[in-house]
C-alpha positions as CSV (number, residue, x, y, z in Angstrom):
1,M,75.5,35.5,-34.5
2,P,73.2,37.5,-32.4
3,Q,74.7,40.5,-30.6
4,P,74.5,40.7,-26.8
5,T,71.7,42.9,-25.7
6,G,71.8,45.5,-23.0
7,N,75.0,47.0,-21.4
8,P,77.3,44.0,-20.9
9,R,80.1,46.1,-19.5
10,L,78.1,47.3,-16.6
11,R,76.6,43.9,-15.9
12,A,80.0,42.2,-15.9
13,A,81.4,44.9,-13.6
14,R,78.5,44.5,-11.3
15,I,78.9,40.8,-11.0
16,A,82.6,41.0,-10.6
17,A,82.2,43.5,-7.8
18,G,80.1,41.0,-5.9
19,Y,76.6,42.4,-6.6
20,A,74.8,39.3,-8.0
21,S,71.5,41.1,-8.6
22,Q,70.5,44.5,-9.9
23,Q,68.7,45.0,-6.6
24,A,72.0,44.5,-4.6
25,L,73.7,47.3,-6.6
26,A,70.6,49.5,-6.3
27,T,70.6,49.1,-2.5
28,V,74.3,50.1,-2.2
29,L,73.8,53.2,-4.4
30,G,70.5,54.2,-2.8
31,V,68.5,54.1,-6.0
32,G,65.6,52.0,-7.3
33,V,66.2,48.8,-9.1
34,R,64.5,50.3,-12.1
35,Q,67.4,52.8,-12.4
36,V,70.0,50.0,-12.5
37,R,67.8,48.2,-15.0
38,R,67.9,51.3,-17.3
39,W,71.7,51.5,-16.9
40,E,72.0,47.9,-18.1
41,S,69.7,48.5,-21.1
42,D,70.8,48.9,-24.7
43,S,70.8,52.7,-24.4
44,P,72.0,53.4,-20.8
45,P,71.3,57.0,-19.8
46,W,74.1,59.1,-18.5
47,P,74.1,58.9,-14.7
48,H,73.1,61.8,-12.7
49,P,76.2,63.8,-11.3
50,D,75.4,62.7,-7.8
51,L,75.7,59.0,-8.8
52,Q,78.7,59.1,-11.1
53,Q,81.3,58.9,-8.3
54,A,79.2,56.3,-6.5
55,L,79.2,54.1,-9.5
56,V,82.9,54.5,-10.0
57,T,83.6,53.7,-6.4
58,A,81.2,50.7,-6.2
59,L,82.3,49.0,-9.4
60,G,86.0,50.1,-9.6
61,Q,85.9,51.3,-13.2
62,D,85.3,54.7,-14.9
63,L,82.0,55.5,-16.6
64,R,83.3,54.8,-20.1
65,D,84.4,51.3,-19.1
66,L,81.0,50.8,-17.6
67,G,79.4,51.3,-21.0
68,F,78.2,54.9,-20.6
69,T,78.7,57.7,-23.2
70,A,78.8,61.3,-22.1
71,P,76.0,63.3,-23.7
72,D,78.5,65.8,-25.3
73,G,81.0,63.1,-26.3
74,R,83.8,64.6,-24.3
75,D,86.0,62.9,-21.8
76,Q,84.7,62.9,-18.2
77,P,86.2,65.5,-16.0
78,N,85.7,63.6,-12.8
79,D,87.2,60.2,-13.5
80,A,88.5,58.7,-10.3
81,P,91.7,56.6,-10.0
82,R,90.8,53.0,-10.5
83,R,90.7,50.7,-7.5
84,P,93.3,52.3,-5.2
85,A,95.3,49.8,-3.1
86,L,95.8,50.2,0.6
87,S,97.9,53.4,0.7
88,A,100.1,52.3,3.6
89,L,100.4,48.8,2.3
90,S,101.5,49.9,-1.1
91,G,104.8,51.1,0.4
92,H,105.6,47.5,1.5
93,P,108.3,46.2,-0.8
94,M,106.4,43.0,-1.6
95,V,103.2,44.8,-2.6
96,P,103.0,45.9,-6.3
97,T,102.1,49.5,-6.9
98,Q,100.9,49.1,-10.5
99,T,97.5,47.8,-11.4
100,S,96.9,45.4,-14.2
101,G,93.8,47.2,-15.4
102,T,91.8,43.9,-15.2
103,L,88.8,43.5,-12.9
104,Q,88.9,40.0,-11.3
105,P,85.7,37.9,-11.3
106,A,83.7,37.8,-8.1
107,T,84.8,34.2,-7.5
108,V,88.3,35.5,-6.6
109,A,87.0,36.5,-3.1
110,A,85.8,33.0,-2.3
111,D,89.1,31.4,-3.6
112,F,91.2,33.8,-1.6
113,E,89.1,33.3,1.5
114,A,89.5,29.5,1.2
115,V,93.3,29.7,1.5
116,T,92.9,32.1,4.5
117,R,90.7,29.5,6.2
118,S,93.2,26.8,5.5
119,H,96.1,28.8,7.0
120,R,93.9,29.5,10.1
121,R,93.5,25.8,10.7
122,L,97.1,25.0,9.9
123,Y,98.3,27.3,12.6
124,W,97.5,24.7,15.3
125,S,99.8,22.1,13.9
126,V,102.3,23.5,11.4
127,A,105.6,24.8,12.6
128,P,105.5,28.6,12.9
129,A,108.6,29.1,10.8
130,T,107.0,27.1,8.0
131,L,103.5,28.8,8.1
132,H,104.6,32.4,8.6
133,P,106.1,33.1,5.2
134,A,103.1,31.4,3.5
135,A,100.6,33.5,5.5
136,L,102.5,36.7,4.8
137,A,102.8,35.9,1.1
138,H,99.1,35.2,0.9
139,A,98.4,38.6,2.5
140,T,100.7,40.2,-0.1
141,L,98.8,38.5,-2.9
142,G,95.6,39.9,-1.4
143,C,96.9,43.4,-1.4
144,A,97.6,43.0,-5.2
145,L,94.0,41.7,-5.7
146,L,92.7,44.8,-4.0
147,T,93.8,46.8,-7.0
148,E,91.8,44.4,-9.3
149,T,88.5,44.1,-7.3
150,A,85.7,46.4,-6.4
151,G,82.5,46.5,-4.3
152,Q,81.6,43.5,-2.2
153,T,84.3,41.4,-3.8
154,R,86.9,43.9,-2.7
155,R,85.5,44.0,0.9
156,H,85.6,40.2,1.2
157,V,89.2,40.2,-0.1
158,A,90.2,43.0,2.3
159,A,88.7,41.1,5.3
160,A,90.7,38.0,4.3
161,V,93.8,40.1,3.9
162,A,93.3,41.5,7.4
163,E,92.9,38.0,8.8
164,S,96.1,36.8,7.1
165,Y,98.0,39.7,8.5
166,L,96.5,39.1,11.9
167,L,97.6,35.4,11.7
168,S,101.1,36.5,10.7
169,A,101.3,39.0,13.6
170,R,100.1,36.3,16.0
171,I,103.0,34.0,14.9
172,E,105.4,36.9,15.2
173,F,104.3,37.8,18.7
174,F,103.4,34.5,20.3
175,D,105.7,32.0,18.4
176,M,108.6,34.1,17.2
177,R,108.7,36.6,20.1
178,E,109.2,39.6,17.8
179,P,106.9,42.3,19.3
180,E,108.1,45.2,17.1
181,R,107.6,43.2,13.9
182,A,104.2,42.1,15.2
183,S,103.2,45.7,15.8
184,A,103.9,46.7,12.2
185,T,102.0,43.7,10.9
186,L,99.0,44.4,13.1
187,L,98.9,47.9,11.7
188,R,98.6,46.5,8.2
189,A,95.9,44.2,9.5
190,L,94.0,47.1,10.9
191,Q,94.3,49.0,7.7
192,A,92.9,46.1,5.7
193,A,90.0,45.7,8.2
194,G,89.3,49.3,7.6
195,E,89.1,48.7,3.8
196,A,86.6,45.9,4.6
197,D,84.7,48.0,7.1
198,D,84.8,45.0,9.4
199,A,84.4,46.4,12.9
200,L,84.6,43.1,14.8
201,L,87.8,42.1,13.0
202,G,89.1,45.6,13.8
203,A,88.3,45.0,17.5
204,A,90.2,41.7,17.5
205,I,93.3,43.3,15.9
206,L,93.3,46.2,18.3
207,A,93.0,43.8,21.3
208,H,96.1,42.0,19.9
209,M,97.8,45.3,19.7
210,A,97.3,45.7,23.5
211,F,99.4,42.6,24.2
212,V,102.6,44.4,22.9
213,P,102.8,47.2,25.4
214,A,101.4,45.0,28.2
215,W,104.3,42.6,27.9
216,A,106.6,45.6,28.2
217,G,104.8,46.8,31.3
218,D,103.2,49.9,29.7
219,R,99.7,49.7,31.2
220,G,98.6,53.1,29.8
221,A,99.2,52.1,26.2
222,A,97.6,48.7,26.7
223,V,94.5,50.2,28.2
224,E,94.2,52.7,25.4
225,R,94.2,50.0,22.8
226,M,91.6,48.0,24.8
227,V,89.3,51.0,24.9
228,A,89.6,51.3,21.1
229,A,89.0,47.5,20.8
230,R,85.8,47.7,22.8
231,T,84.7,50.8,20.9
232,Y,84.9,48.9,17.6
233,A,83.1,45.9,19.1
234,R,80.1,48.2,19.9
235,R,79.8,49.1,16.2
236,A,78.5,45.7,15.1
237,P,76.6,42.8,16.8
238,A,79.2,41.1,18.9
239,S,78.9,37.6,20.2
240,V,79.4,37.0,24.0
241,E,82.4,34.9,23.1
242,L,84.1,37.9,21.5
243,L,83.2,40.2,24.4
244,A,84.4,37.6,26.9
245,W,87.7,37.3,25.0
246,L,88.1,41.0,25.2
247,D,87.7,40.7,29.0
248,A,90.3,37.9,28.9
249,V,92.8,40.0,26.9
250,E,92.4,42.9,29.2
251,A,92.8,40.6,32.2
252,E,96.1,39.3,30.8
253,C,97.3,42.8,30.2
254,E,96.4,43.8,33.8
255,T,98.1,40.7,35.1
256,R,101.3,41.5,33.1
257,C,101.2,45.0,34.7
258,G,100.8,43.7,38.2
259,H,97.1,44.4,38.6
260,T,95.9,40.9,39.4
261,R,92.8,42.0,41.4
262,T,91.5,43.9,38.4
263,A,92.3,41.0,36.2
264,L,90.3,38.5,38.3
265,H,87.4,40.8,38.2
266,L,87.5,41.0,34.4
267,I,87.7,37.2,34.2
268,G,84.7,36.9,36.5
269,H,82.8,39.2,34.1
270,A,83.8,37.0,31.1
271,E,82.6,33.9,32.9
272,D,79.3,35.5,33.6
273,L,78.9,36.5,29.9
274,L,79.6,32.9,28.7
275,A,77.2,31.5,31.3
276,V,74.3,33.7,30.1
277,G,75.1,33.3,26.4
278,G,73.9,35.5,23.6
279,E,72.0,35.6,20.3
280,H,74.9,36.6,18.0
281,A,77.1,34.0,16.4
282,S,80.9,34.2,16.9
283,P,83.0,35.2,13.9
284,E,84.6,32.2,12.1
285,W,88.1,33.5,12.8
286,L,87.6,33.5,16.6
287,D,89.1,30.0,16.9
288,W,91.6,30.9,19.6
289,F,89.1,31.3,22.4
290,S,86.7,29.0,24.4
291,P,85.6,28.5,28.0
292,V,88.6,26.3,28.6
293,R,90.9,29.0,27.2
294,L,89.3,31.5,29.6
295,A,90.0,29.1,32.5
296,A,93.6,29.0,31.3
297,F,93.8,32.8,31.6
298,K,92.3,32.5,35.0
299,G,94.7,29.9,36.3
300,N,97.7,32.0,35.2
301,T,96.3,35.1,36.9
302,Q,95.6,33.1,40.1
303,L,99.2,31.9,40.0
304,L,100.7,35.4,39.7
305,A,98.3,36.6,42.4
306,G,99.7,34.0,44.7
307,H,96.5,32.0,45.0
308,L,98.3,28.7,44.6
309,P,95.7,26.2,45.6
310,Q,93.1,27.9,43.4
311,A,95.5,28.1,40.5
312,R,96.4,24.4,40.8
313,T,92.7,23.4,40.8
314,T,91.9,25.6,37.8
315,L,94.9,24.5,35.7
316,L,94.4,20.8,36.4
317,S,90.8,21.2,35.2
318,V,92.1,22.9,32.1
319,I,94.5,20.1,31.3
320,D,91.7,17.6,31.7
321,E,89.3,19.6,29.4
322,L,91.8,20.8,26.8
323,P,91.1,19.3,23.3
324,A,93.7,17.0,21.9
325,T,94.4,19.5,19.2
326,E,95.5,22.2,21.6
327,D,99.2,21.2,21.7
328,K,100.6,24.7,21.9
329,Q,98.3,25.7,24.8
330,R,99.1,22.5,26.6
331,T,102.8,23.6,26.9
332,V,101.7,26.8,28.5
333,I,99.4,25.1,31.0
334,L,102.1,22.5,31.9
335,G,104.5,25.4,32.4
336,D,102.0,27.2,34.7
337,L,101.4,24.0,36.7
338,A,105.2,23.7,37.1
339,A,105.3,27.3,38.3
340,V,102.6,26.6,40.9
341,E,104.6,23.8,42.3
342,A,107.8,25.8,42.2
343,A,106.1,28.6,44.2
344,A,104.7,25.9,46.6
345,R,108.3,24.6,47.1
346,N,107.6,21.3,45.5
347,P,110.6,21.1,43.2
348,E,110.1,17.4,42.2
349,E,106.5,18.1,41.0
350,A,107.6,21.3,39.4
351,C,110.3,19.5,37.4
352,R,107.8,16.8,36.4
353,Y,105.5,19.3,34.8
354,A,108.4,21.2,33.2
355,L,109.6,18.0,31.6
356,L,106.2,17.2,30.3
357,A,106.1,20.7,28.8
358,L,109.5,20.1,27.1
359,D,108.2,16.7,25.7
360,Q,105.3,18.6,24.1
361,L,107.6,21.4,22.9
362,S,109.8,18.8,21.1
363,V,106.7,17.9,19.0
364,T,105.1,21.4,18.7
365,W,107.2,24.4,19.2
366,Y,105.7,27.4,20.9
367,A,107.8,30.3,22.2
368,M,105.3,31.1,25.0
369,G,105.5,27.6,26.3
370,M,109.3,27.7,26.4
371,D,109.1,31.1,28.2
372,R,107.1,29.4,30.9
373,V,109.6,26.6,31.3
374,T,112.6,28.9,31.6
375,E,110.7,31.1,34.1
376,V,110.1,27.9,36.2
377,R,113.8,27.0,36.0
378,R,114.7,30.5,37.4
379,A,112.3,30.0,40.2
380,L,114.0,26.6,41.0
381,A,117.4,28.3,41.6
382,P,117.3,27.5,45.4
383,H,116.9,23.8,44.5
384,Q,119.4,23.7,41.7
385,H,121.6,21.0,43.4
386,E,118.7,18.6,43.7
387,Q,118.7,15.6,41.3
388,C,115.3,16.5,39.8
389,V,116.5,20.0,38.8
390,R,119.7,18.6,37.3
391,E,117.6,16.2,35.2
392,L,115.5,19.2,34.1
393,D,118.8,21.0,33.2
394,D,119.9,18.1,31.1
395,R,116.8,18.4,29.0
396,L,116.5,22.1,29.0
397,Y,120.1,22.6,27.9
398,G,120.3,19.8,25.3
399,W,121.5,20.7,21.9
400,A,117.9,21.2,20.6
401,T,116.8,23.7,23.3
402,T,119.9,25.5,24.6
403,V,119.9,28.3,22.0
404,S,116.1,28.9,22.4
405,A,116.4,28.9,26.2
406,L,119.3,31.3,26.4
407,A,117.7,33.6,23.8
408,R,115.0,34.6,26.2
C-alpha cells in the first residue's frame, strides 16, 4: 500500500486545532504559507527558535508529536506542557486534572456548541432545577475538552464553556436566588471567556456580576463592574443591542441603589441607541434582551421612582407586546403592575394582577416573579382585611407556594 506523503502528524494537528488551511495557520503564526507547506512536507525543517513555542501553543502538541526531528537528535529543552486547562477551574472537584494525551478532532467544537445552544433555548421553558445541573455538567465537560483541544478549536470550546457557566449563573441568581453561588460561577465564566479571548462575552459576564452587589445595595461595587463591562465592550465591534443592554443593566443597578433619576437617563440613552440602530450584528447568545425588555426595565424604574401613571402605561404596553414565549418575564411584569396599583391604593386591581402572576408561576416558576408578588403583598398590609387580599393570601399561602414565599 502507498505510504502517506508529507508530514501527516502536523497536518492532523493543524486540522484538529481548527485551522482548515495552511494559510489559516500561517496567519496565526505570522509566517508565509510557504513555510507551513515546508513543515508539512516529507522532510520538515526544524522550526526556527522563535516559532517553536508558537507552534506548540497553537497546535497543543510538542514538536516531536508534530513530526519534527531535532537536528542533533536530542530531546527538546523547551517543550511546553500540553494544553493546560483553566487553572482556576482545574481546582473544581468536577473538573479532571489529568489529560488523556489525545487531541480531539476539530468537529468537537461544533458538537459542544450545539448542546450549548440547546441549553440556551431550553432556559425559557424548562424548570430551572432541571436545567441547572445539565448546564453545569456540560460546562464541566467543556473544561475537560480544553485539555484535549488547541488553537481555534480550543477557543470555540472555551467560549461555549463560558456561555454554559453564564447560563448556570443566571439560573443561580435569577431563578434560585443564590447570589454567592452565582458570583463563583460567573468568575468561572469570565475565566473561560478569557481563554476564548471573547471580549463581548466577557462584557456580558461582567455586567451580570454587577447585579450581585447592586441587589445588596453596594453601588460602588456595581459601578466598578459596569466600568469593566463597558471597557471590554470597547475591545470588539459591539452591537447597539449589547450597548443598550449594558445601559439597561446599569439602570437596574442604579434603581436598586435608589438612584432612579440616573437610571431613567440611562434607559433614555438605550432607547436612543436602539432607535438609531447600528452596523454590527448582536451575538447569538444575547437572547435575553430586546426593545420590549428595555421597556420592562423602564416600567420598573418608573414604578420605584413614584411615576405611577407613566409606569402603568409602560407596563401595560409591555404586556401587550411581550412574545408568547416570555413566560418568566410575564410574571415580573404582572408583579410590577400589581405594585403600581398597590401604590395607587387600588387593592382590588393589585390583587387581580398578583393572582395572574401566581397563575403563570404555577406553570413556569421564576424566583424573581415570586419576589414581585410577595413585595406586593407586603405593600397591601393596610388592606389585609379586605376580601380581595384574603383571596390573594389563600393562593399565596397554598401548599405549593408557602415555603417559597416565606423563604424570601
